[in-house]
N, C-alpha and C positions, 0 to 999 in steps of 0.2 A: 310754091313757097316764095318765089320772087315777089309776086304781087302782094302777098300777105305781109312780107317784110317791108315793102315800100309803103303799104297802107299804115302799118304801125308807126313807122318813122314819120309819116305825114301827119297823123293825128297827134303825135307827140311833139310836133313842131320842128322836127329835124329836116334839114335840106342836104341833099347830096350835091356837093359842088363839083366834084371830080370823080369819075369812075376809076376804079383800080385799073392800071395798065394791063394789057393782055399777055403778060409773061406766063410761060408754062411753069417756071420755077422762079421763086423770089423770096426774099425776106422782107417783111413789112415791119418797120419800127413805128409803133404807135405811141404817141405821147400827147399831152401829159396823162399819166395814170394816177389818178387821185381818188377813185371811187370804184366800188364793185359795179356800178352802173356802166362804167366804161366797157365792160365785157358785153353787156346787153346791147348797147348801141353799136359797138363794133361788130358784133356777130350779125345784127340786123343789116348793117351796111354791106357786109360781104354777102349775106343771103340775098339781098335785093339785086345782086348781080349774078347770082347762081354760083358763087364761089364758096368752097368749104375749106376755110383755113385751118391750120393746126396751130396750137399755141402751147407755150410752156406755162406750167402752173405748179406751185409747191405740192409735193407728194402728199402732204397732210390733207389736202382737199379731196383726195381720192378714197378716203376712208368711208365705210358705210355705203349708204344708198347713192351718194353723190359720185362715187367712183365710176360706175358704169355709164352714168349720164355724161360726165365730163369726157370720158373716152369717146362716146358716141358723138359728142359735139366737136371733137378734134383735140382734146387735151392730151398733153404729154407730161407725165409726172417728172418732177425734178427734185432731187434731194439737195436742198440748199446748204445743208450742214456738212456735206461731204464733197470734197474735191474729187472730181471724177472725169469721166469721159463724155460728158454731155455733148460738147461740141462735136467730137469725132463720131459719136453715135448718130447724131442728127445729120451730119454730113453724109454718112453712109446711107441713111434712109433716103435723103434727098436724091443722091446719085442713083439709087435703085428704083426710084419712081419716075413715071412719065411726066407727072405734074405734082408740084408741091409748093404750097404757100405757108410759110411760117410767120406768125405774128408774134413780135416780142416787144415788151415795154422796156426801154433802156434803163429805167430807174430800178426795175426788178421788184418793186414794192409800191404800195399806195402812199407810203410815208415820204416826207421830204428827205432827199438824200443830197449829199455833197458831190458824190462821184457816180457817174453813170457806168453801167456795165458794157463791156465790149464784145460780148458773145455774138451779137447780131453780125457785127463786122467779121469776126473770125469765122463764123459759119458761112457767110456769103463769099468770103475770099476762098476758103477751102473748097466750097462747092462750085465756085466760079459762076455765081448768080448775082443779079442786081439787088440793091437795097432800095426800097421805096419808103419814104417817110410819110406816114399817114397821120392825119390830124382829126381830132374830135374836139371841136371848139364849142364849149358850153355857152359862152357868152353870145356867140353868133348863131348857135344851134346849127352848125355846119359840120359835115363829114366830108373828107376828101383827101387829096394828096398834096403834100407840101413840096416835095422834091423827089427826084429819082437819081440814084447813083449807080451808074454802070461801071465806072472805073473808080475803084475805091482807094482813098489815100491811107496813110498810116493811122493807127488807132487814135492818137491824140487829136490830130487834125480832123478826122472824121467825127469824133464825138463832139468836138467843139463846134463844127459846122452844123451838126444836128441840133445842138443846143440853140444855136443862132436861128435855125429854121423854125424852131418851136417857141421862140421868145414871145411872139405875138399871139400865141394860142392860149386860150383860157380853159383850164380844167374845171371840173365840178367844184373842187375845193382848191382854188388858186394858191392859197397859203401853203399847200403841200408840194407845190411844184417849184423847182429851182433850176432854171436853165442857165443861170449865170455863174455857177461855181466852175472854176477851171479844172480841167482834168489833170 
């Protein structure tokens, strides 16, 4: 599967600039998230290294035939309309596994948002694992790592640093990405 993923990325014009670091457990914050294609290219990026990430996705996507497929691909359904125990449930799962990579988009949607979500930070702090900022730059057609956070600051400082990290990264639909809004 690694070779197939690399081949697909190559023929599509994508370059892997940085391999994902060899952590056994981590949270990867991927941005910008402006298109459903982000999932395809991100999944191929991880497949090209033999990594099977888990990802959060709205529960509505698990209806019908897509449900079993999304679960097989690593999807974890989230009820966005209900305040719940998503963070604590995921932390328990991470702690119970020998290895676990969770990919999260800080915007939480493909639409332009003013405020990024802090779940990635809360999960990483509670599970005592690093956060890796991953990029998918459509303008440069590059996939890779922007930065790594092993010692995590408070929510506001962390989110603002992430926004700064991604300011030069171009999404498929750049008009939907807002790294400049203050937290």
